[in-house]
DSSP file (Angstrom, degrees, kcal/mol; ACC not computed):
  #  RESIDUE AA STRUCTURE BP1 BP2  ACC     N-H-->O    O-->H-N    N-H-->O    O-->H-N    TCO  KAPPA ALPHA  PHI   PSI    X-CA   Y-CA   Z-CA
    1    1 A G     >        0   0    0      0, 0.0     4,-1.9     0, 0.0     5,-0.1   0.000 360.0 360.0 360.0-171.2   15.1  -68.9  -22.3
    2    2 A I  H  >  +     0   0    0      2,-0.2     4,-2.4     1,-0.2     5,-0.2   0.917 360.0  53.0 -65.7 -45.0   13.2  -71.8  -23.9
    3    3 A L  H  > S+     0   0    0      1,-0.2     4,-2.7     2,-0.2    -1,-0.2   0.920 109.2  49.6 -59.8 -43.4    9.7  -70.3  -23.1
    4    4 A A  H  > S+     0   0    0      1,-0.2     4,-2.3     2,-0.2    -1,-0.2   0.899 109.9  51.9 -61.4 -40.3   10.7  -67.0  -24.7
    5    5 A G  H  X S+     0   0    0     -4,-1.9     4,-0.9     2,-0.2    -1,-0.2   0.878 110.9  47.6 -63.2 -38.3   11.9  -68.9  -27.8
    6    6 A M  H >< S+     0   0    0     -4,-2.4     3,-0.7     2,-0.2    -2,-0.2   0.930 110.8  50.3 -67.5 -45.2    8.6  -70.7  -28.0
    7    7 A I  H >< S+     0   0    0     -4,-2.7     3,-1.8     1,-0.3     6,-0.2   0.878 104.8  58.1 -63.0 -37.8    6.5  -67.6  -27.6
    8    8 A R  H 3< S+     0   0    0     -4,-2.3    -1,-0.3     1,-0.3    -2,-0.2   0.813 101.7  56.3 -60.8 -28.8    8.5  -65.9  -30.4
    9    9 A R  T << S+     0   0    0     -4,-0.9    -1,-0.3    -3,-0.7    -2,-0.2   0.431 102.0  59.5 -83.2   1.8    7.5  -68.7  -32.7
   10   10 A D    X   +     0   0    0     -3,-1.8     3,-2.2    -4,-0.2    -1,-0.2  -0.523  59.9 158.6-124.4  62.5    3.8  -67.9  -31.9
   11   11 A P  T 3  S+     0   0    0      0, 0.0    -1,-0.1     0, 0.0    -2,-0.1   0.740  75.1  55.1 -63.4 -22.3    3.5  -64.2  -33.1
   12   12 A M  T 3  S-     0   0    0     -3,-0.1     4,-0.1     4,-0.0    -3,-0.0   0.440 108.4-126.2 -89.2   1.6   -0.3  -64.5  -33.4
   13   13 A R    X   +     0   0    0     -3,-2.2     3,-0.9    -6,-0.2     4,-0.4   0.858  54.3 154.6  59.1  39.6   -0.5  -65.7  -29.8
   14   14 A L  T 3  S+     0   0    0      1,-0.2     3,-0.2     2,-0.1    -1,-0.1   0.804  77.5  33.6 -65.5 -29.7   -2.5  -68.8  -30.8
   15   15 A F  T 3  S+     0   0    0     -5,-0.1    21,-3.3     1,-0.1    22,-0.4   0.141  88.2 102.9-114.0  18.1   -1.3  -70.6  -27.7
   16   16 A A  S <  S+     0   0    0     -3,-0.9    21,-0.9    19,-0.2    -1,-0.1   0.845  87.3  22.8 -70.6 -34.8   -1.1  -67.7  -25.3
   17   17 A E  S    S-     0   0    0     -4,-0.4    19,-0.1    -3,-0.2    17,-0.1  -0.841  95.6 -80.9-130.9 163.1   -4.3  -68.5  -23.4
   18   18 A P        -     0   0    0      0, 0.0     2,-0.3     0, 0.0    -1,-0.1  -0.252  52.8 -97.2 -61.9 152.1   -6.5  -71.6  -22.8
   19   19 A V        -     0   0    0      1,-0.1    -4,-0.0    -4,-0.1    16,-0.0  -0.553  53.2-101.4 -67.2 132.7   -8.9  -72.7  -25.5
   20   20 A K    >   -     0   0    0     -2,-0.3     3,-1.8     1,-0.1     7,-0.2  -0.205  19.8-122.9 -60.5 146.3  -12.3  -71.3  -24.5
   21   21 A E  T 3  S+     0   0    0      1,-0.3     6,-0.1    -3,-0.1    -1,-0.1   0.769 107.9  72.3 -60.3 -26.1  -14.8  -73.7  -22.8
   22   22 A E  T 3  S+     0   0    0      1,-0.2     2,-2.1     2,-0.1    -1,-0.3   0.726  76.8  80.7 -64.3 -19.9  -17.2  -72.9  -25.6
   23   23 A V    X>  +     0   0    0     -3,-1.8     4,-1.5     1,-0.2     3,-0.6  -0.539  62.9 169.6 -85.6  74.0  -15.1  -74.9  -28.0
   24   24 A A  H 3>  +     0   0    0     -2,-2.1     4,-1.8     1,-0.2    -1,-0.2   0.844  66.8  59.1 -59.8 -39.8  -16.7  -78.1  -26.7
   25   25 A E  H 3> S+     0   0    0     -3,-0.2     4,-2.1     1,-0.2    -1,-0.2   0.892 104.3  52.1 -58.9 -40.1  -15.2  -80.4  -29.3
   26   26 A Y  H <> S+     0   0    0     -3,-0.6     4,-3.6     1,-0.2    -1,-0.2   0.945 110.9  46.3 -60.7 -48.1  -11.7  -79.4  -28.3
   27   27 A H  H  < S+     0   0    0     -4,-1.5    -1,-0.2     1,-0.2    -2,-0.2   0.731 111.2  52.9 -72.4 -21.9  -12.4  -80.2  -24.6
   28   28 A K  H  < S+     0   0    0     -4,-1.8    -1,-0.2     1,-0.1    -2,-0.2   0.886 119.5  34.6 -72.4 -40.3  -14.0  -83.5  -25.6
   29   29 A M  H  < S+     0   0    0     -4,-2.1     2,-0.8    -5,-0.2    -2,-0.2   0.889 113.5  57.9 -82.9 -42.0  -11.0  -84.6  -27.6
   30   30 A I     <  +     0   0    0     -4,-3.6    -1,-0.2    -5,-0.2    34,-0.0  -0.818  58.2 179.3 -99.6 109.3   -8.1  -83.0  -25.6
   31   31 A K  S    S+     0   0    0     -2,-0.8    -1,-0.2     1,-0.2    -4,-0.1   0.702  78.0  36.0 -84.2 -21.1   -8.2  -84.4  -22.0
   32   32 A D  S    S-     0   0    0     28,-0.1    -1,-0.2     2,-0.0    32,-0.1  -0.589  79.3-174.5-133.3  71.8   -5.1  -82.5  -20.7
   33   33 A P        +     0   0    0      0, 0.0     2,-0.3     0, 0.0    28,-0.1  -0.314   5.7 173.9 -69.7 150.5   -5.0  -79.0  -22.3
   34   34 A I        +     0   0    0     26,-0.1     2,-0.3    27,-0.1   -17,-0.1  -0.984   5.6 174.4-153.3 151.9   -2.1  -76.7  -21.7
   35   35 A D     >  -     0   0    0     -2,-0.3     4,-2.2   -19,-0.1     3,-0.2  -0.851  50.3 -83.7-147.4 178.1   -1.1  -73.3  -23.1
   36   36 A F  H  > S+     0   0    0    -21,-3.3     4,-2.8    -2,-0.3     5,-0.2   0.859 124.1  55.4 -61.5 -36.0    1.6  -70.7  -22.5
   37   37 A S  H  > S+     0   0    0    -21,-0.9     4,-2.2   -22,-0.4    -1,-0.2   0.907 110.0  46.0 -65.2 -39.0   -0.3  -69.0  -19.6
   38   38 A K  H  > S+     0   0    0      2,-0.2     4,-2.3    -3,-0.2    -1,-0.2   0.894 112.4  50.7 -68.9 -39.8   -0.5  -72.4  -17.8
   39   39 A I  H  X S+     0   0    0     -4,-2.2     4,-2.1     2,-0.2    -2,-0.2   0.930 111.7  47.7 -62.9 -45.4    3.2  -73.1  -18.4
   40   40 A K  H  X S+     0   0    0     -4,-2.8     4,-2.6     1,-0.2     5,-0.2   0.921 110.3  52.6 -60.1 -44.0    4.2  -69.6  -17.1
   41   41 A E  H  X S+     0   0    0     -4,-2.2     4,-1.5     1,-0.2    -1,-0.2   0.908 109.9  48.3 -58.5 -43.3    1.9  -70.2  -14.1
   42   42 A K  H  <>S+     0   0    0     -4,-2.3     5,-2.9     2,-0.2     6,-0.5   0.856 110.2  52.3 -67.7 -34.8    3.7  -73.5  -13.3
   43   43 A I  H ><5S+     0   0    0     -4,-2.1     3,-1.7     1,-0.2    -2,-0.2   0.959 111.0  45.9 -63.7 -50.2    7.1  -71.9  -13.7
   44   44 A F  H 3<5S+     0   0    0     -4,-2.6    -1,-0.2     1,-0.3    -2,-0.2   0.763 112.3  51.6 -66.0 -24.9    6.3  -69.1  -11.2
   45   45 A A  T 3<5S-     0   0    0     -4,-1.5    -1,-0.3    -5,-0.2    -2,-0.2   0.351 111.1-122.7 -91.1   5.8    4.8  -71.6   -8.8
   46   46 A N  T < 5 +     0   0    0     -3,-1.7    -3,-0.2     1,-0.1    -2,-0.1   0.874  64.7 143.1  55.0  40.6    8.0  -73.8   -9.0
   47   47 A E      < +     0   0    0     -5,-2.9     2,-0.7    -6,-0.1    -4,-0.2   0.592  42.4  87.6 -86.8 -11.3    5.9  -76.8  -10.2
   48   48 A Y        -     0   0    0     -6,-0.5     3,-0.1     1,-0.1     4,-0.0  -0.801  52.7-174.4 -92.0 120.4    8.6  -78.0  -12.6
   49   49 A S  S    S+     0   0    0     -2,-0.7     2,-0.3     1,-0.1    -1,-0.1   0.585  70.1   8.6 -87.2 -10.8   11.0  -80.3  -10.9
   50   50 A S  S  > S-     0   0    0      1,-0.1     4,-1.5     0, 0.0     5,-0.1  -0.983  75.3-105.0-159.6 165.5   13.2  -80.6  -14.0
   51   51 A L  H  > S+     0   0    0     -2,-0.3     4,-2.7     1,-0.2     5,-0.2   0.885 119.2  59.4 -61.7 -38.5   13.9  -79.3  -17.4
   52   52 A G  H  > S+     0   0    0      1,-0.2     4,-2.4     2,-0.2    -1,-0.2   0.871 101.5  52.3 -60.0 -39.0   12.3  -82.5  -18.8
   53   53 A A  H  > S+     0   0    0      2,-0.2     4,-1.7     1,-0.2    -1,-0.2   0.906 111.3  47.1 -64.9 -41.4    9.0  -81.8  -17.0
   54   54 A F  H  X S+     0   0    0     -4,-1.5     4,-2.2     2,-0.2    -2,-0.2   0.937 112.1  49.7 -63.4 -47.4    8.9  -78.4  -18.6
   55   55 A I  H  X S+     0   0    0     -4,-2.7     4,-2.8     1,-0.2     5,-0.2   0.879 106.7  56.6 -60.8 -38.7    9.7  -79.8  -22.0
   56   56 A N  H  X S+     0   0    0     -4,-2.4     4,-2.4     1,-0.2    -1,-0.2   0.906 107.9  47.1 -61.6 -41.3    7.0  -82.4  -21.7
   57   57 A D  H  X S+     0   0    0     -4,-1.7     4,-2.2     2,-0.2    -1,-0.2   0.910 111.8  50.8 -65.4 -40.9    4.4  -79.8  -21.1
   58   58 A A  H  X S+     0   0    0     -4,-2.2     4,-1.7     1,-0.2    -2,-0.2   0.921 112.1  46.7 -62.8 -42.9    5.7  -77.8  -24.0
   59   59 A R  H  X S+     0   0    0     -4,-2.8     4,-3.0     1,-0.2     5,-0.2   0.906 109.2  55.0 -63.6 -41.1    5.5  -80.9  -26.3
   60   60 A K  H  X S+     0   0    0     -4,-2.4     4,-3.0     1,-0.2     5,-0.2   0.900 104.7  53.8 -59.9 -41.1    2.0  -81.7  -24.9
   61   61 A M  H  X S+     0   0    0     -4,-2.2     4,-1.8     1,-0.2    -1,-0.2   0.929 112.8  43.5 -58.3 -45.3    0.8  -78.2  -26.0
   62   62 A C  H  X S+     0   0    0     -4,-1.7     4,-2.1     2,-0.2    -2,-0.2   0.912 113.9  49.4 -68.1 -43.2    2.1  -78.8  -29.5
   63   63 A I  H  X S+     0   0    0     -4,-3.0     4,-2.5     1,-0.2     5,-0.2   0.918 108.5  53.8 -63.7 -43.5    0.8  -82.4  -29.7
   64   64 A N  H  X S+     0   0    0     -4,-3.0     4,-2.2     1,-0.2     5,-0.2   0.925 109.6  48.5 -55.5 -44.8   -2.7  -81.2  -28.5
   65   65 A A  H  X S+     0   0    0     -4,-1.8     4,-2.3    -5,-0.2    -1,-0.2   0.892 113.4  46.4 -64.1 -39.8   -2.8  -78.6  -31.3
   66   66 A C  H  < S+     0   0    0     -4,-2.1    -1,-0.2     2,-0.2    -2,-0.2   0.812 111.6  51.5 -75.1 -29.2   -1.8  -81.1  -33.9
   67   67 A V  H  < S+     0   0    0     -4,-2.5    -2,-0.2    -5,-0.2    -1,-0.2   0.913 118.6  36.1 -70.2 -42.9   -4.3  -83.7  -32.7
   68   68 A F  H  < S+     0   0    0     -4,-2.2     2,-0.3    -5,-0.2    -2,-0.2   0.868 113.2  59.5 -80.9 -37.2   -7.2  -81.3  -32.8
   69   69 A N  S  < S-     0   0    0     -4,-2.3     2,-0.0    -5,-0.2     0, 0.0  -0.674  88.8-104.6-100.3 147.6   -6.4  -79.2  -35.8
   70   70 A A    >   -     0   0    0     -2,-0.3     3,-2.0     1,-0.1     6,-0.5  -0.329  36.2-112.1 -63.4 150.2   -5.9  -80.3  -39.4
   71   71 A A  T 3  S+     0   0    0      1,-0.3    -1,-0.1     5,-0.1    -2,-0.0   0.752 114.0  55.1 -59.1 -27.8   -2.3  -80.4  -40.6
   72   72 A D  T 3  S+     0   0    0      4,-0.1    -1,-0.3     5,-0.0     2,-0.1   0.387  86.6 104.5 -90.5   5.5   -2.7  -77.5  -43.0
   73   73 A T  S <> S-     0   0    0     -3,-2.0     4,-2.4     1,-0.1     5,-0.2  -0.462  81.2-118.5 -84.5 159.4   -4.1  -75.0  -40.4
   74   74 A L  H  > S+     0   0    0      1,-0.2     4,-2.5     2,-0.2     5,-0.3   0.852 114.4  57.1 -61.7 -35.3   -2.1  -72.2  -38.9
   75   75 A Y  H  > S+     0   0    0      2,-0.2     4,-2.5     1,-0.2    -1,-0.2   0.950 110.5  41.3 -61.8 -49.8   -2.5  -73.8  -35.4
   76   76 A A  H  > S+     0   0    0     -6,-0.5     4,-2.5     2,-0.2    -2,-0.2   0.900 115.5  50.2 -67.2 -40.8   -0.9  -77.1  -36.5
   77   77 A K  H  X S+     0   0    0     -4,-2.4     4,-2.1     2,-0.2    -1,-0.2   0.917 113.3  45.5 -64.7 -42.9    1.8  -75.4  -38.5
   78   78 A T  H  X S+     0   0    0     -4,-2.5     4,-2.5     2,-0.2    -2,-0.2   0.922 112.7  51.1 -65.6 -43.4    2.7  -73.1  -35.6
   79   79 A A  H  X S+     0   0    0     -4,-2.5     4,-2.9    -5,-0.3    -2,-0.2   0.903 109.7  50.3 -60.5 -41.7    2.6  -76.0  -33.2
   80   80 A K  H  X S+     0   0    0     -4,-2.5     4,-2.9     2,-0.2    -1,-0.2   0.904 109.6  50.9 -64.5 -40.9    4.9  -78.1  -35.4
   81   81 A E  H  X S+     0   0    0     -4,-2.1     4,-1.7     2,-0.2    -2,-0.2   0.927 113.3  45.1 -62.3 -44.2    7.4  -75.2  -35.7
   82   82 A I  H  X S+     0   0    0     -4,-2.5     4,-1.3     2,-0.2    -2,-0.2   0.939 113.8  49.9 -63.2 -46.6    7.5  -74.8  -31.9
   83   83 A F  H >X S+     0   0    0     -4,-2.9     4,-0.8     1,-0.2     3,-0.5   0.922 110.1  50.1 -58.6 -46.5    7.8  -78.6  -31.4
   84   84 A D  H 3X S+     0   0    0     -4,-2.9     4,-0.6     1,-0.2     3,-0.3   0.846 110.9  49.4 -63.3 -33.8   10.7  -78.8  -33.9
   85   85 A S  H 3X S+     0   0    0     -4,-1.7     4,-2.4    -5,-0.2    -1,-0.2   0.722  94.8  75.4 -78.2 -20.7   12.5  -76.0  -32.2
   86   86 A L  H <X S+     0   0    0     -4,-1.3     4,-3.2    -3,-0.5     5,-0.3   0.890  90.5  54.2 -59.5 -42.0   12.1  -77.5  -28.7
   87   87 A E  H  X S+     0   0    0     -4,-0.8     4,-2.3    -3,-0.3    -1,-0.2   0.924 111.0  44.9 -60.8 -45.5   14.7  -80.2  -29.3
   88   88 A V  H  X S+     0   0    0     -4,-0.6     4,-2.2     2,-0.2    -1,-0.2   0.931 116.2  46.1 -64.1 -46.3   17.4  -77.7  -30.2
   89   89 A M  H  X S+     0   0    0     -4,-2.4     4,-2.3     1,-0.2    -2,-0.2   0.896 112.9  50.0 -65.8 -39.1   16.5  -75.3  -27.4
   90   90 A A  H  X S+     0   0    0     -4,-3.2     4,-2.6    -5,-0.2    -1,-0.2   0.908 109.7  50.9 -66.0 -41.2   16.4  -78.2  -24.8
   91   91 A D  H  X S+     0   0    0     -4,-2.3     4,-2.1    -5,-0.3    -1,-0.2   0.916 111.1  48.8 -61.9 -42.5   19.8  -79.5  -25.9
   92   92 A R  H  X S+     0   0    0     -4,-2.2     4,-2.3     1,-0.2    -2,-0.2   0.923 111.6  49.2 -61.8 -43.9   21.3  -76.0  -25.6
   93   93 A A  H  X S+     0   0    0     -4,-2.3     4,-2.7     1,-0.2    -2,-0.2   0.908 109.3  51.9 -63.2 -42.0   19.8  -75.7  -22.1
   94   94 A K  H  X S+     0   0    0     -4,-2.6     4,-2.5     1,-0.2    -1,-0.2   0.897 109.8  49.8 -61.8 -40.1   21.1  -79.1  -21.0
   95   95 A K  H  X S+     0   0    0     -4,-2.1     4,-2.5     2,-0.2    -1,-0.2   0.914 111.9  47.9 -64.6 -42.4   24.6  -78.1  -22.2
   96   96 A W  H  X S+     0   0    0     -4,-2.3     4,-2.7     2,-0.2    -2,-0.2   0.915 111.7  49.9 -64.0 -43.0   24.4  -74.8  -20.2
   97   97 A I  H  X S+     0   0    0     -4,-2.7     4,-2.5     2,-0.2    -2,-0.2   0.930 112.5  47.0 -61.7 -45.5   23.2  -76.6  -17.1
   98   98 A A  H  X S+     0   0    0     -4,-2.5     4,-2.6     1,-0.2    -1,-0.2   0.910 112.3  50.2 -62.9 -41.9   26.0  -79.1  -17.3
   99   99 A M  H  X S+     0   0    0     -4,-2.5     4,-2.7     2,-0.2    -2,-0.2   0.919 111.7  47.8 -63.1 -43.6   28.5  -76.4  -17.9
  100  100 A L  H  X S+     0   0    0     -4,-2.7     4,-2.6     2,-0.2    -2,-0.2   0.904 111.7  49.9 -64.8 -41.3   27.2  -74.4  -14.9
  101  101 A K  H  X S+     0   0    0     -4,-2.5     4,-2.7    -5,-0.2    -2,-0.2   0.926 113.4  46.2 -62.3 -43.8   27.3  -77.5  -12.7
  102  102 A N  H  X S+     0   0    0     -4,-2.6     4,-2.6     2,-0.2    -2,-0.2   0.911 113.0  49.1 -65.3 -42.0   30.8  -78.3  -13.7
  103  103 A A  H  X S+     0   0    0     -4,-2.7     4,-2.6     2,-0.2    -2,-0.2   0.907 113.0  47.8 -64.5 -40.8   32.0  -74.7  -13.3
  104  104 A H  H  X S+     0   0    0     -4,-2.6     4,-2.6     2,-0.2     5,-0.2   0.930 112.9  47.8 -65.4 -45.6   30.4  -74.6   -9.8
  105  105 A A  H  X S+     0   0    0     -4,-2.7     4,-2.2     2,-0.2    -2,-0.2   0.910 114.1  47.2 -62.7 -42.0   31.9  -77.9   -8.8
  106  106 A T  H  X S+     0   0    0     -4,-2.6     4,-2.5     2,-0.2    -2,-0.2   0.926 113.3  47.7 -65.7 -45.2   35.3  -76.8  -10.0
  107  107 A A  H  X S+     0   0    0     -4,-2.6     4,-3.0    -5,-0.2     5,-0.2   0.901 112.0  50.2 -63.4 -40.8   35.1  -73.4   -8.3
  108  108 A F  H  X S+     0   0    0     -4,-2.6     4,-2.7     2,-0.2    -1,-0.2   0.916 111.1  48.5 -64.5 -42.8   34.0  -75.0   -5.1
  109  109 A T  H  X S+     0   0    0     -4,-2.2     4,-1.2    -5,-0.2    -2,-0.2   0.927 115.1  44.7 -63.5 -44.9   36.8  -77.5   -5.1
  110  110 A K  H  X S+     0   0    0     -4,-2.5     4,-0.9     1,-0.2     3,-0.3   0.934 115.8  47.0 -65.2 -45.9   39.4  -74.8   -5.8
  111  111 A D  H >X S+     0   0    0     -4,-3.0     4,-1.1     1,-0.2     3,-0.7   0.888 108.2  54.6 -64.5 -39.5   38.0  -72.4   -3.2
  112  112 A S  H 3< S+     0   0    0     -4,-2.7    -1,-0.2     1,-0.3    -2,-0.2   0.809 102.6  57.6 -68.2 -26.2   37.7  -75.1   -0.5
  113  113 A A  H 3< S+     0   0    0     -4,-1.2    -1,-0.3    -3,-0.3    -2,-0.2   0.788 104.3  53.7 -70.6 -26.1   41.4  -75.9   -1.0
  114  114 A L  H << S+     0   0    0     -4,-0.9     2,-0.8    -3,-0.7    -1,-0.2   0.786 103.9  60.8 -76.0 -28.2   42.2  -72.2   -0.2
  115  115 A F     <  +     0   0    0     -4,-1.1     2,-0.2    -3,-0.1    -1,-0.2  -0.853  65.1 160.4-109.3 102.8   40.3  -72.3    3.1
  116  116 A T     >  -     0   0    0     -2,-0.8     4,-1.7    -3,-0.1     6,-0.2  -0.676  54.7-103.6-109.3 169.2   41.5  -74.7    5.6
  117  117 A K  T  4>S+     0   0    0     -2,-0.2     5,-3.0     1,-0.2     6,-0.5   0.902 122.8  51.3 -58.2 -39.9   40.9  -74.8    9.3
  118  118 A E  T >45S+     0   0    0      1,-0.2     3,-1.3     3,-0.2    -1,-0.2   0.926 108.4  48.6 -65.4 -45.4   44.4  -73.4    9.8
  119  119 A S  T 345S+     0   0    0      1,-0.3    -1,-0.2     2,-0.1    -2,-0.2   0.777 112.1  50.2 -68.6 -24.3   44.1  -70.5    7.4
  120  120 A A  T 3<5S-     0   0    0     -4,-1.7    -1,-0.3    -3,-0.0    -2,-0.2   0.446 114.9-115.8 -90.9  -0.5   40.8  -69.5    9.0
  121  121 A G  T < 5S+     0   0    0     -3,-1.3     3,-0.4    -4,-0.3    -3,-0.2   0.761  79.2 125.8  74.4  25.2   42.3  -69.6   12.5
  122  122 A C      < +     0   0    0     -5,-3.0    -4,-0.2    -6,-0.2    -5,-0.1   0.236  42.3  89.9 -99.6  12.7   40.0  -72.4   13.6
  123  123 A N              0   0    0     -6,-0.5    -1,-0.2     1,-0.2    -5,-0.1   0.243 360.0 360.0 -94.3  15.3   42.8  -74.8   14.8
  124  124 A K              0   0    0     -3,-0.4    -1,-0.2    -6,-0.0    -2,-0.1   0.450 360.0 360.0 -85.1 360.0   42.8  -73.5   18.3
């Protein structure tokens, strides 16, 4: 999925865990920190109501890194790579979701035509 694709782009695990509280400057500057562990936690808690909500958190993680870190740092470069890949992965996911919805709707329509009250013996 998208999260796995993002994590693969962070082989040094720079965004795996929250920034430590000891990094006071980060927490002064970044008011809404997020990392992969928090995103995973929200997924398992069913806190994302849509793909867009998940993508927004992923983008926020990358933007936070680029706001706090200089552009030439490994943090900013990794964040930019993840951010750039998000659009492609999100578009693919949207296409899959649409395809699944269409396939489900088509299958349901076809199946429901096969099962009528009469064929199920419910016309008595």
